[in-house]
DSSP file (Angstrom, degrees, kcal/mol; ACC not computed):
  #  RESIDUE AA STRUCTURE BP1 BP2  ACC     N-H-->O    O-->H-N    N-H-->O    O-->H-N    TCO  KAPPA ALPHA  PHI   PSI    X-CA   Y-CA   Z-CA
    1    1 A M              0   0    0      0, 0.0     2,-0.4     0, 0.0     0, 0.0   0.000 360.0 360.0 360.0 131.9   72.6  -81.4  145.4
    2    2 A I        -     0   0    0      1,-0.0     2,-0.3     0, 0.0     0, 0.0  -0.711 360.0-121.2 -87.7 131.3   73.2  -78.9  148.3
    3    3 A K        -     0   0    0     -2,-0.4     2,-0.2     1,-0.1    -1,-0.0  -0.527  28.0-118.3 -71.4 132.0   76.1  -79.7  150.6
    4    4 A Q        -     0   0    0     -2,-0.3     2,-0.2     1,-0.1    27,-0.1  -0.535  28.3-121.1 -72.1 135.1   74.9  -80.0  154.3
    5    5 A R        -     0   0    0     25,-0.4    27,-2.6    -2,-0.2     2,-0.4  -0.505  26.5-149.7 -76.3 145.5   76.6  -77.5  156.5
    6    6 A K  E     -a   32   0A   0     25,-0.2    40,-2.1    -2,-0.2    41,-1.9  -0.947  10.2-166.3-123.8 139.5   78.6  -78.8  159.4
    7    7 A L  E     -ab  33  47A   0     25,-2.8    27,-2.6    -2,-0.4     2,-0.4  -0.973   4.2-160.2-124.5 137.6   79.2  -77.3  162.9
    8    8 A L  E     -ab  34  48A   0     39,-2.6    41,-3.0    -2,-0.4     2,-0.5  -0.975   2.3-160.5-120.1 130.4   81.9  -78.5  165.4
    9    9 A I  E     -ab  35  49A   0     25,-2.2    27,-2.5    -2,-0.4     2,-0.6  -0.949   4.7-168.4-105.6 121.0   81.8  -77.7  169.1
   10   10 A L  E     +ab  36  50A   0     39,-2.8    41,-2.9    -2,-0.5     2,-0.3  -0.944  29.8 139.5-109.4 111.2   85.1  -78.1  170.9
   11   11 A D        -     0   0    0     25,-2.3     6,-0.1    -2,-0.6    43,-0.1  -0.956  49.3-147.1-155.4 129.5   84.5  -78.0  174.6
   12   12 A D  S    S+     0   0    0     41,-0.4    25,-0.1    -2,-0.3     3,-0.1   0.511  86.2  83.4 -78.6  -2.6   86.1  -80.0  177.5
   13   13 A D     >  -     0   0    0      1,-0.2     4,-2.5     2,-0.0     5,-0.2  -0.839  63.2-170.4 -98.6  97.3   82.8  -79.8  179.4
   14   14 A P  H  > S+     0   0    0      0, 0.0     4,-2.3     0, 0.0     5,-0.2   0.828  81.9  55.2 -62.7 -32.0   80.8  -82.7  177.9
   15   15 A Q  H  > S+     0   0    0      2,-0.2     4,-2.2     1,-0.2     5,-0.2   0.928 111.3  43.6 -66.2 -43.8   77.5  -81.7  179.6
   16   16 A Y  H  > S+     0   0    0     -3,-0.2     4,-2.9     2,-0.2     5,-0.2   0.920 113.2  52.2 -66.3 -42.3   77.6  -78.2  178.1
   17   17 A A  H  X S+     0   0    0     -4,-2.5     4,-2.6     1,-0.2    -2,-0.2   0.903 111.0  47.1 -61.2 -41.6   78.7  -79.5  174.7
   18   18 A V  H  X S+     0   0    0     -4,-2.3     4,-2.4     2,-0.2    -1,-0.2   0.925 113.1  48.9 -66.0 -44.1   75.8  -81.9  174.6
   19   19 A M  H  X S+     0   0    0     -4,-2.2     4,-2.3     2,-0.2    -2,-0.2   0.932 114.0  45.7 -60.3 -46.3   73.3  -79.3  175.8
   20   20 A L  H  X S+     0   0    0     -4,-2.9     4,-2.6     1,-0.2     5,-0.2   0.907 111.7  51.8 -64.9 -42.2   74.6  -76.8  173.1
   21   21 A A  H  X S+     0   0    0     -4,-2.6     4,-2.6    -5,-0.2    -1,-0.2   0.907 110.5  48.8 -60.9 -42.1   74.5  -79.5  170.4
   22   22 A L  H  X S+     0   0    0     -4,-2.4     4,-2.4     2,-0.2    -2,-0.2   0.921 111.9  48.3 -64.2 -43.9   70.9  -80.3  171.3
   23   23 A K  H  X S+     0   0    0     -4,-2.3     4,-2.2     2,-0.2    -2,-0.2   0.914 113.9  46.8 -63.7 -42.0   69.8  -76.7  171.2
   24   24 A L  H  X S+     0   0    0     -4,-2.6     4,-2.8     1,-0.2    -2,-0.2   0.915 112.2  50.0 -65.0 -42.7   71.6  -76.1  167.9
   25   25 A Q  H  < S+     0   0    0     -4,-2.6    -2,-0.2    -5,-0.2    -1,-0.2   0.871 111.2  49.6 -65.4 -37.1   70.1  -79.3  166.4
   26   26 A Q  H  < S+     0   0    0     -4,-2.4    -1,-0.2     1,-0.2    -2,-0.2   0.926 117.8  39.3 -64.8 -45.1   66.6  -78.3  167.5
   27   27 A R  H  < S+     0   0    0     -4,-2.2    -2,-0.2     1,-0.3    -1,-0.2   0.835 129.8  28.9 -76.0 -33.1   66.9  -74.8  166.1
   28   28 A F    ><  +     0   0    0     -4,-2.8     3,-2.2    -5,-0.2    -1,-0.3  -0.666  63.0 170.0-129.9  75.6   68.8  -75.8  162.9
   29   29 A P  T 3  S+     0   0    0      0, 0.0    -1,-0.1     0, 0.0    -4,-0.1   0.734  78.9  62.1 -62.4 -20.3   67.7  -79.4  162.0
   30   30 A E  T 3  S+     0   0    0     -3,-0.1     2,-0.4     2,-0.1   -25,-0.4   0.559  87.4  93.5 -79.2  -7.2   69.5  -79.0  158.6
   31   31 A L  S <  S-     0   0    0     -3,-2.2     2,-0.8    -7,-0.2   -25,-0.2  -0.728  72.7-138.7 -92.9 131.9   72.8  -78.5  160.4
   32   32 A D  E     -a    6   0A   0    -27,-2.6   -25,-2.8    -2,-0.4     2,-0.5  -0.813  28.1-164.9 -88.3 107.5   75.1  -81.5  161.1
   33   33 A V  E     +a    7   0A   0     -2,-0.8     2,-0.3   -27,-0.2   -25,-0.2  -0.839  13.6 171.0-104.6 128.0   76.4  -80.9  164.6
   34   34 A S  E     -a    8   0A   0    -27,-2.6   -25,-2.2    -2,-0.5     2,-0.3  -0.888   9.9-164.1-126.1 159.1   79.4  -82.7  166.1
   35   35 A S  E     -a    9   0A   0     -2,-0.3     2,-0.3   -27,-0.2   -25,-0.2  -0.986   7.4-171.9-144.0 157.5   81.3  -82.1  169.3
   36   36 A S  E     -a   10   0A   0    -27,-2.5   -25,-2.3    -2,-0.3    -2,-0.0  -0.993  20.3-151.8-146.1 140.3   84.6  -83.1  170.9
   37   37 A K  S    S+     0   0    0     -2,-0.3     2,-0.3   -27,-0.2   -27,-0.1   0.526  76.4  90.9 -90.0  -5.4   85.9  -82.6  174.4
   38   38 A R  S    S-     0   0    0      2,-0.1     2,-0.9     1,-0.1   -27,-0.1  -0.691  80.3-131.7 -86.2 142.8   89.5  -82.6  173.1
   39   39 A G        +     0   0    0     -2,-0.3     2,-0.5   -29,-0.1    -1,-0.1  -0.215  67.3 122.4 -87.2  45.9   90.9  -79.2  172.2
   40   40 A V        -     0   0    0     -2,-0.9    -2,-0.1    23,-0.0     2,-0.1  -0.939  64.0-120.8-115.0 126.6   92.2  -80.4  168.9
   41   41 A L        -     0   0    0     -2,-0.5     2,-0.4   -31,-0.0    -2,-0.1  -0.369  23.0-160.9 -66.8 137.3   91.1  -78.8  165.7
   42   42 A Q        -     0   0    0     -2,-0.1     3,-0.3   -34,-0.0     2,-0.1  -0.962  15.2-131.0-117.8 138.6   89.3  -81.0  163.1
   43   43 A K  S    S+     0   0    0     -2,-0.4    28,-0.0     1,-0.2    24,-0.0  -0.375  74.6  52.5 -84.7 162.8   89.1  -79.8  159.5
   44   44 A G  S    S+     0   0    0      1,-0.3     2,-0.3    -2,-0.1    -1,-0.2   0.606  71.6 124.8  95.6  13.9   86.1  -79.7  157.2
   45   45 A Y        -     0   0    0     -3,-0.3    -1,-0.3     1,-0.1   -38,-0.2  -0.771  48.7-154.4-107.2 152.5   83.5  -77.8  159.2
   46   46 A D  S    S+     0   0    0    -40,-2.1    29,-2.6    -2,-0.3     2,-0.4   0.753  85.8  33.9 -89.8 -30.1   81.6  -74.6  158.2
   47   47 A I  E     -bc   7  75A   0    -41,-1.9   -39,-2.6    27,-0.2     2,-0.4  -0.992  66.4-166.0-132.4 134.2   81.1  -73.4  161.8
   48   48 A Y  E     -bc   8  76A   0     27,-3.1    29,-2.7    -2,-0.4     2,-0.6  -0.985   6.1-170.1-122.4 127.4   83.3  -73.7  164.8
   49   49 A V  E     -bc   9  77A   0    -41,-3.0   -39,-2.8    -2,-0.4     2,-0.5  -0.963  21.4-170.7-113.7 110.7   82.2  -73.1  168.4
   50   50 A L  E     -bc  10  78A   0     27,-3.1    29,-2.9    -2,-0.6     2,-0.2  -0.889  19.8-138.1-114.5 125.5   85.4  -73.2  170.4
   51   51 A D  E     - c   0  79A   0    -41,-2.9    29,-0.2    -2,-0.5     8,-0.1  -0.529  11.7-147.1 -71.2 145.9   85.8  -73.2  174.2
   52   52 A N  S    S+     0   0    0     27,-2.4     7,-2.3    -2,-0.2     8,-1.3   0.829  79.2  54.4 -82.4 -33.5   88.5  -70.9  175.4
   53   53 A D  E     -E   58   0B   0     26,-0.3     2,-0.7     5,-0.2   -41,-0.4  -0.903  54.1-179.3-116.0 118.5   89.6  -72.9  178.4
   54   54 A F  E >  S-E   57   0B   0      3,-2.6     3,-1.3    -2,-0.6   -15,-0.1  -0.842  82.9 -39.7-114.7  91.9   90.6  -76.6  178.3
   55   55 A G  T 3  S-     0   0    0     -2,-0.7    -1,-0.1     1,-0.3     3,-0.1   0.867 123.9 -41.0  59.7  39.7   91.4  -77.5  181.9
   56   56 A G  T 3  S+     0   0    0      1,-0.2     2,-0.8     0, 0.0    -1,-0.3   0.270 114.4 116.5  92.7 -10.8   93.2  -74.2  182.6
   57   57 A D  E <   -E   54   0B   0     -3,-1.3    -3,-2.6     1,-0.0     2,-1.0  -0.831  61.7-143.0 -94.0 112.1   94.9  -74.1  179.2
   58   58 A K  E     +E   53   0B   0     -2,-0.8    -5,-0.2    -5,-0.2     4,-0.2  -0.636  41.7 148.3 -79.0 101.3   93.6  -71.1  177.3
   59   59 A R     >  +     0   0    0     -7,-2.3     4,-2.7    -2,-1.0     5,-0.3   0.444  34.8 101.1-114.5  -3.4   93.4  -72.3  173.7
   60   60 A G  H  > S+     0   0    0     -8,-1.3     4,-2.4     1,-0.2     5,-0.2   0.894  86.6  42.9 -54.4 -48.7   90.5  -70.4  172.2
   61   61 A A  H  > S+     0   0    0      2,-0.2     4,-2.5     1,-0.2    -1,-0.2   0.916 115.0  48.6 -68.1 -42.6   92.5  -67.8  170.3
   62   62 A S  H  > S+     0   0    0      2,-0.2     4,-1.9     1,-0.2    -1,-0.2   0.891 113.0  48.7 -66.5 -36.4   95.1  -70.3  169.0
   63   63 A L  H  X S+     0   0    0     -4,-2.7     4,-2.4     2,-0.2    -1,-0.2   0.918 111.1  50.4 -65.1 -42.6   92.3  -72.6  167.8
   64   64 A A  H  X S+     0   0    0     -4,-2.4     4,-2.3    -5,-0.3    -2,-0.2   0.897 109.1  51.7 -62.6 -40.0   90.6  -69.7  166.1
   65   65 A E  H  X S+     0   0    0     -4,-2.5     4,-1.9     2,-0.2    -1,-0.2   0.901 109.5  49.5 -63.5 -40.7   93.8  -68.7  164.4
   66   66 A K  H  X S+     0   0    0     -4,-1.9     4,-2.4     2,-0.2     5,-0.3   0.904 109.5  51.7 -65.1 -40.9   94.2  -72.3  163.1
   67   67 A V  H  X S+     0   0    0     -4,-2.4     4,-3.5     1,-0.2    -2,-0.2   0.936 108.6  51.7 -59.7 -45.2   90.7  -72.4  161.8
   68   68 A R  H  < S+     0   0    0     -4,-2.3    -1,-0.2     1,-0.2    -2,-0.2   0.888 111.2  47.7 -59.0 -40.8   91.3  -69.1  159.9
   69   69 A E  H  < S+     0   0    0     -4,-1.9    -1,-0.2     1,-0.2    -2,-0.2   0.916 123.2  31.8 -65.7 -43.6   94.4  -70.5  158.3
   70   70 A E  H  < S+     0   0    0     -4,-2.4    -2,-0.2     1,-0.2    -1,-0.2   0.744 135.7  20.9 -90.6 -25.3   92.7  -73.8  157.2
   71   71 A S    ><  +     0   0    0     -4,-3.5     3,-2.0    -5,-0.3    -1,-0.2  -0.545  64.1 172.5-145.0  72.2   89.2  -72.6  156.6
   72   72 A P  T 3  S+     0   0    0      0, 0.0    -4,-0.1     0, 0.0    -1,-0.1   0.689  78.2  53.6 -62.6 -20.9   89.0  -68.9  156.0
   73   73 A D  T 3  S+     0   0    0      2,-0.1    -5,-0.1    51,-0.0     2,-0.1   0.432  87.3 106.2 -93.6   1.8   85.3  -68.8  155.1
   74   74 A S  S <  S-     0   0    0     -3,-2.0     2,-0.5    -7,-0.2   -27,-0.2  -0.345  75.0-112.9 -79.4 162.3   84.1  -70.6  158.2
   75   75 A L  E     -c   47   0A   0    -29,-2.6   -27,-3.1    -2,-0.1     2,-0.5  -0.834  32.3-164.7 -93.0 129.0   82.3  -69.0  161.1
   76   76 A V  E     +c   48   0A   0     -2,-0.5    21,-2.8    19,-0.3    22,-0.8  -0.972  11.1 174.0-121.8 124.7   84.3  -69.0  164.3
   77   77 A M  E     -cd  49  98A   0    -29,-2.7   -27,-3.1    -2,-0.5     2,-0.4  -0.979  16.5-147.2-130.3 144.1   82.8  -68.3  167.7
   78   78 A I  E     -cd  50  99A   0     20,-2.6    22,-3.3    -2,-0.4     2,-0.5  -0.896   3.1-150.2-115.0 138.2   84.4  -68.5  171.1
   79   79 A L  E     +cd  51 100A   0    -29,-2.9   -27,-2.4    -2,-0.4     2,-0.3  -0.935  32.6 158.7-102.5 123.0   82.9  -69.5  174.4
   80   80 A S        -     0   0    0     20,-2.8    -2,-0.0    -2,-0.5   -29,-0.0  -0.988  36.2-171.3-149.9 136.1   84.7  -67.8  177.3
   81   81 A G  S    S+     0   0    0     -2,-0.3     2,-0.4    20,-0.2    20,-0.1   0.461  76.4  69.8 -99.9  -4.6   83.8  -67.0  180.9
   82   82 A T  S    S-     0   0    0      2,-0.0     2,-0.6     0, 0.0   -30,-0.0  -0.887  72.5-138.5-117.7 147.0   86.9  -64.8  181.4
   83   83 A L        +     0   0    0     -2,-0.4     2,-0.4    67,-0.1     3,-0.1  -0.904  29.1 166.0-106.3 116.6   87.7  -61.4  179.9
   84   84 A E     >  -     0   0    0     -2,-0.6     4,-2.1     1,-0.1     5,-0.1  -0.996  33.6-146.2-133.2 129.5   91.3  -61.0  178.7
   85   85 A M  H  > S+     0   0    0     -2,-0.4     4,-2.5     1,-0.2     5,-0.2   0.871 101.3  55.7 -62.4 -38.2   92.5  -58.2  176.5
   86   86 A D  H  > S+     0   0    0      1,-0.2     4,-2.3     2,-0.2    -1,-0.2   0.906 107.5  49.9 -61.3 -40.8   95.1  -60.4  174.8
   87   87 A L  H  > S+     0   0    0      2,-0.2     4,-2.5     1,-0.2    -2,-0.2   0.939 110.3  50.2 -61.9 -46.7   92.3  -62.9  173.9
   88   88 A L  H  X S+     0   0    0     -4,-2.1     4,-2.4     1,-0.2    -2,-0.2   0.926 110.3  49.5 -58.0 -47.0   90.2  -60.1  172.4
   89   89 A K  H  X S+     0   0    0     -4,-2.5     4,-2.1     1,-0.2    -1,-0.2   0.922 112.4  47.1 -60.1 -45.4   93.1  -58.7  170.3
   90   90 A R  H  X S+     0   0    0     -4,-2.3     4,-1.5     1,-0.2    -1,-0.2   0.889 111.9  50.6 -65.3 -38.1   93.9  -62.1  168.9
   91   91 A L  H  <>S+     0   0    0     -4,-2.5     5,-2.6     2,-0.2    -1,-0.2   0.873 109.1  50.8 -69.5 -36.1   90.2  -62.8  168.1
   92   92 A V  H ><5S+     0   0    0     -4,-2.4     3,-1.2     1,-0.2    -1,-0.2   0.924 109.6  51.8 -63.2 -43.6   89.8  -59.5  166.3
   93   93 A N  H 3<5S+     0   0    0     -4,-2.1    -2,-0.2     1,-0.3    -1,-0.2   0.803 113.0  43.2 -65.5 -29.7   92.9  -60.3  164.2
   94   94 A C  T 3<5S-     0   0    0     -4,-1.5    -1,-0.3    -5,-0.1    -2,-0.2   0.269 113.7-116.0-101.9  12.8   91.7  -63.7  163.2
   95   95 A H  T < 5 -     0   0    0     -3,-1.2   -19,-0.3    -4,-0.2    -3,-0.2   0.849  43.0-179.4  61.2  39.9   88.1  -62.4  162.5
   96   96 A A      < -     0   0    0     -5,-2.6    -1,-0.2     1,-0.1   -19,-0.2  -0.527  26.0-138.1 -65.8 139.0   86.3  -64.4  165.1
   97   97 A A        -     0   0    0    -21,-2.8     2,-0.3     1,-0.2   -20,-0.2   0.761  67.9 -23.0 -76.3 -25.2   82.6  -63.6  164.8
   98   98 A G  E     -d   77   0A   0    -22,-0.8   -20,-2.6     2,-0.0     2,-0.4  -0.969  46.1-129.1-177.1 160.9   81.9  -63.3  168.5
   99   99 A V  E     -d   78   0A   0     -2,-0.3     2,-0.4   -22,-0.2   -20,-0.2  -0.995  30.6-168.2-123.3 127.0   82.8  -64.3  172.1
  100  100 A F  E     -d   79   0A   0    -22,-3.3   -20,-2.8    -2,-0.4     2,-0.5  -0.936  19.9-131.5-126.0 139.9   80.1  -65.6  174.3
  101  101 A D    >   -     0   0    0     -2,-0.4     3,-1.5   -22,-0.2     6,-0.2  -0.773  12.9-146.6 -89.5 124.1   79.8  -66.3  178.0
  102  102 A K  T 3  S+     0   0    0     -2,-0.5    -1,-0.1     1,-0.3     6,-0.1   0.806  96.6  54.8 -59.3 -31.2   78.4  -69.8  178.8
  103  103 A S  T 3  S+     0   0    0      1,-0.1    -1,-0.3     4,-0.0   -22,-0.0   0.512  91.3  82.2 -86.0  -3.3   76.7  -68.6  181.9
  104  104 A R    X>  -     0   0    0     -3,-1.5     4,-1.3     1,-0.2     3,-1.1  -0.886  62.0-159.6-107.3 110.9   74.7  -65.8  180.2
  105  105 A P  H 3> S+     0   0    0      0, 0.0     4,-1.7     0, 0.0    -1,-0.2   0.834  93.0  59.3 -56.5 -34.2   71.5  -67.0  178.4
  106  106 A G  H 3> S+     0   0    0      1,-0.2     4,-1.9     2,-0.2     5,-0.1   0.840 101.1  55.1 -63.7 -32.8   71.4  -63.9  176.3
  107  107 A D  H <> S+     0   0    0     -3,-1.1     4,-2.3    -6,-0.2    -1,-0.2   0.883 104.2  53.5 -67.8 -37.8   74.8  -64.8  174.9
  108  108 A L  H  X S+     0   0    0     -4,-1.3     4,-2.0     1,-0.2    -1,-0.2   0.892 108.3  50.3 -62.8 -38.9   73.5  -68.2  173.8
  109  109 A E  H  X S+     0   0    0     -4,-1.7     4,-2.4     2,-0.2    -1,-0.2   0.886 108.8  51.6 -66.6 -38.1   70.7  -66.5  171.9
  110  110 A Q  H  X S+     0   0    0     -4,-1.9     4,-2.5     2,-0.2    -2,-0.2   0.902 108.1  52.2 -63.4 -40.4   73.3  -64.2  170.2
  111  111 A L  H  X S+     0   0    0     -4,-2.3     4,-2.1     1,-0.2    -2,-0.2   0.900 109.8  49.6 -61.1 -40.9   75.3  -67.3  169.2
  112  112 A M  H  X S+     0   0    0     -4,-2.0     4,-2.6     2,-0.2    -2,-0.2   0.911 110.9  49.0 -64.8 -43.0   72.1  -68.8  167.7
  113  113 A R  H  X S+     0   0    0     -4,-2.4     4,-2.6     2,-0.2    -2,-0.2   0.903 111.4  49.2 -64.5 -40.6   71.3  -65.6  165.8
  114  114 A L  H  X S+     0   0    0     -4,-2.5     4,-2.1     2,-0.2    -1,-0.2   0.897 111.2  49.8 -65.4 -39.9   74.8  -65.4  164.4
  115  115 A T  H  X S+     0   0    0     -4,-2.1     4,-2.3     2,-0.2    -2,-0.2   0.924 111.1  49.6 -62.7 -45.0   74.6  -69.1  163.4
  116  116 A H  H  X S+     0   0    0     -4,-2.6     4,-1.9     1,-0.2    -2,-0.2   0.933 109.7  50.8 -60.1 -46.9   71.3  -68.4  161.6
  117  117 A A  H  X S+     0   0    0     -4,-2.6     4,-0.8     1,-0.2    -1,-0.2   0.892 111.2  48.9 -59.6 -40.1   72.7  -65.4  159.8
  118  118 A F  H  < S+     0   0    0     -4,-2.1     3,-0.5     1,-0.2    -1,-0.2   0.905 110.3  50.7 -66.1 -41.3   75.6  -67.5  158.6
  119  119 A L  H  < S+     0   0    0     -4,-2.3    -1,-0.2     1,-0.2    -2,-0.2   0.812 116.7  39.1 -69.1 -30.2   73.4  -70.3  157.4
  120  120 A V  H  < S+     0   0    0     -4,-1.9    -1,-0.2    -5,-0.2    -2,-0.2   0.462  88.9 121.2 -99.8  -1.1   71.1  -68.1  155.4
  121  121 A Q     <  -     0   0    0     -4,-0.8     3,-0.1    -3,-0.5    -3,-0.1  -0.160  66.6-108.9 -62.9 156.8   73.7  -65.7  154.0
  122  122 A K        -     0   0    0      1,-0.2     3,-0.1     0, 0.0    -1,-0.1  -0.299  58.9 -62.0 -74.1 167.4   74.2  -65.3  150.2
  123  123 A P  S    S-     0   0    0      0, 0.0    -1,-0.2     0, 0.0     0, 0.0  -0.181  71.6 -89.0 -52.2 146.0   77.3  -66.7  148.6
  124  124 A Q        -     0   0    0     -3,-0.1   -51,-0.0     1,-0.1     8,-0.0  -0.215  36.7-124.2 -58.9 142.2   80.5  -65.1  150.0
  125  125 A S        -     0   0    0      1,-0.1    -1,-0.1    -3,-0.1     0, 0.0  -0.487  46.3 -80.5 -75.5 157.4   81.9  -62.0  148.3
  126  126 A P    >   -     0   0    0      0, 0.0     3,-2.2     0, 0.0     6,-0.3  -0.305  50.4-105.6 -56.5 148.9   85.5  -62.1  147.1
  127  127 A P  T 3  S+     0   0    0      0, 0.0    -2,-0.1     0, 0.0     0, 0.0   0.785 116.7  39.3 -51.9 -36.3   87.9  -61.6  150.0
  128  128 A N  T 3  S+     0   0    0      4,-0.1    -3,-0.0     5,-0.0     0, 0.0   0.266  86.7 123.6-100.9  12.9   88.9  -58.1  149.1
  129  129 A S  S <> S-     0   0    0     -3,-2.2     4,-2.4     1,-0.1     5,-0.2  -0.366  72.4-117.4 -72.5 153.8   85.5  -56.8  147.9
  130  130 A P  H  > S+     0   0    0      0, 0.0     4,-2.5     0, 0.0     5,-0.2   0.863 114.5  54.7 -57.5 -37.0   84.0  -53.7  149.6
  131  131 A A  H  > S+     0   0    0      2,-0.2     4,-2.0     1,-0.2     5,-0.1   0.931 110.5  44.3 -64.1 -45.0   81.1  -55.7  150.9
  132  132 A N  H  > S+     0   0    0     -6,-0.3     4,-2.2     2,-0.2    -1,-0.2   0.894 113.5  51.0 -67.2 -39.7   83.3  -58.2  152.6
  133  133 A L  H  X S+     0   0    0     -4,-2.4     4,-2.5     2,-0.2    -2,-0.2   0.909 110.7  48.1 -63.9 -43.0   85.6  -55.5  154.0
  134  134 A S  H  X S+     0   0    0     -4,-2.5     4,-2.5     2,-0.2    -1,-0.2   0.876 110.7  51.8 -68.0 -35.3   82.6  -53.6  155.5
  135  135 A E  H  X S+     0   0    0     -4,-2.0     4,-2.5    -5,-0.2    -1,-0.2   0.916 110.9  48.5 -63.9 -41.9   81.2  -56.8  157.0
  136  136 A T  H  X S+     0   0    0     -4,-2.2     4,-2.4     2,-0.2    -2,-0.2   0.932 112.7  47.0 -63.2 -46.7   84.6  -57.4  158.6
  137  137 A I  H  X S+     0   0    0     -4,-2.5     4,-2.5     1,-0.2    -2,-0.2   0.915 112.7  49.8 -62.0 -43.3   84.9  -53.9  160.0
  138  138 A S  H  X S+     0   0    0     -4,-2.5     4,-2.4     1,-0.2    -1,-0.2   0.915 111.0  49.6 -61.5 -43.4   81.3  -54.0  161.3
  139  139 A G  H  X S+     0   0    0     -4,-2.5     4,-2.5     1,-0.2    -2,-0.2   0.896 110.8  49.3 -63.0 -41.0   82.0  -57.3  163.0
  140  140 A I  H  X S+     0   0    0     -4,-2.4     4,-2.8     2,-0.2     5,-0.2   0.914 110.3  50.9 -65.5 -43.1   85.2  -56.0  164.6
  141  141 A R  H  X S+     0   0    0     -4,-2.5     4,-2.6     2,-0.2    -2,-0.2   0.929 112.0  47.3 -59.1 -45.3   83.3  -52.9  165.9
  142  142 A T  H  X S+     0   0    0     -4,-2.4     4,-2.5     2,-0.2    -2,-0.2   0.925 113.0  48.6 -62.9 -44.8   80.6  -55.0  167.4
  143  143 A L  H  X S+     0   0    0     -4,-2.5     4,-2.3     2,-0.2    -2,-0.2   0.921 113.7  45.9 -62.0 -45.7   83.1  -57.4  169.0
  144  144 A I  H  X S+     0   0    0     -4,-2.8     4,-2.7     2,-0.2    -2,-0.2   0.909 112.3  51.4 -64.7 -42.0   85.1  -54.5  170.5
  145  145 A S  H  X S+     0   0    0     -4,-2.6     4,-2.1    -5,-0.2    -2,-0.2   0.927 111.2  47.6 -60.0 -46.2   82.0  -52.7  171.7
  146  146 A E  H  X S+     0   0    0     -4,-2.5     4,-2.2     1,-0.2    -2,-0.2   0.917 113.4  47.4 -63.2 -43.9   80.8  -55.9  173.5
  147  147 A W  H  X S+     0   0    0     -4,-2.3     4,-3.1     2,-0.2     5,-0.2   0.891 109.0  54.1 -66.7 -38.4   84.1  -56.5  175.1
  148  148 A N  H  X S+     0   0    0     -4,-2.7     4,-2.5     2,-0.2    -1,-0.2   0.913 109.0  49.3 -60.8 -41.6   84.4  -52.9  176.2
  149  149 A K  H  X S+     0   0    0     -4,-2.1     4,-2.2     2,-0.2    -2,-0.2   0.935 113.9  45.5 -61.1 -46.0   81.0  -53.2  177.9
  150  150 A R  H  X S+     0   0    0     -4,-2.2     4,-2.6     2,-0.2    -2,-0.2   0.907 112.5  50.0 -66.3 -41.6   82.1  -56.5  179.6
  151  151 A L  H  X S+     0   0    0     -4,-3.1     4,-2.5     2,-0.2    -1,-0.2   0.909 110.7  50.1 -64.0 -41.0   85.4  -55.0  180.7
  152  152 A S  H  X S+     0   0    0     -4,-2.5     4,-1.8    -5,-0.2    -1,-0.2   0.903 111.3  49.2 -61.4 -41.6   83.7  -51.9  182.2
  153  153 A F  H  X S+     0   0    0     -4,-2.2     4,-0.6     2,-0.2    -2,-0.2   0.926 111.9  48.1 -63.4 -45.3   81.3  -54.2  184.0
  154  154 A E  H >< S+     0   0    0     -4,-2.6     3,-0.8     1,-0.2    -2,-0.2   0.890 111.3  50.6 -63.7 -39.8   84.2  -56.3  185.4
  155  155 A E  H 3< S+     0   0    0     -4,-2.5    -1,-0.2     1,-0.2    -2,-0.2   0.836 106.8  54.7 -68.3 -31.6   86.2  -53.2  186.4
  156  156 A S  H 3<        0   0    0     -4,-1.8    -1,-0.2     1,-0.2    -2,-0.2   0.580 360.0 360.0 -80.1  -7.7   83.2  -51.8  188.3
  157  157 A R    <<        0   0    0     -3,-0.8    -1,-0.2    -4,-0.6    -2,-0.1   0.490 360.0 360.0 -70.5 360.0   82.8  -54.9  190.4
């Protein structure tokens, strides 16, 4: 019997969380999608979509770090409308797969593609294997490149 994959959305905006859960459920009917408006980590999920801002309290990076400690093989993605270098650094260090802006439809599609890639991937390589290391480096390069583009855009405004 194959274990059903589980995804958790932590977002204090219940309307956005419901919309995102519906879109994920439509695209991935095999995925068990849950959401919570509290910024409190729950264990036992394969994929975490974490809002960065809970009523002005920036918790995205600390939540991502906790996920990494408790569930190192899970996929961690952050939803953020603000660009902060400290957040980027912390997310790179805890191997967050991506940071997505809620207001950009293209970012939602990237989140869907990343979720799909995670769901269809082959079994994980051992943590220190060359394949896993190159995937991590590639992910970090992509994340830094995306943030550099966004930071340049914000500075030119």
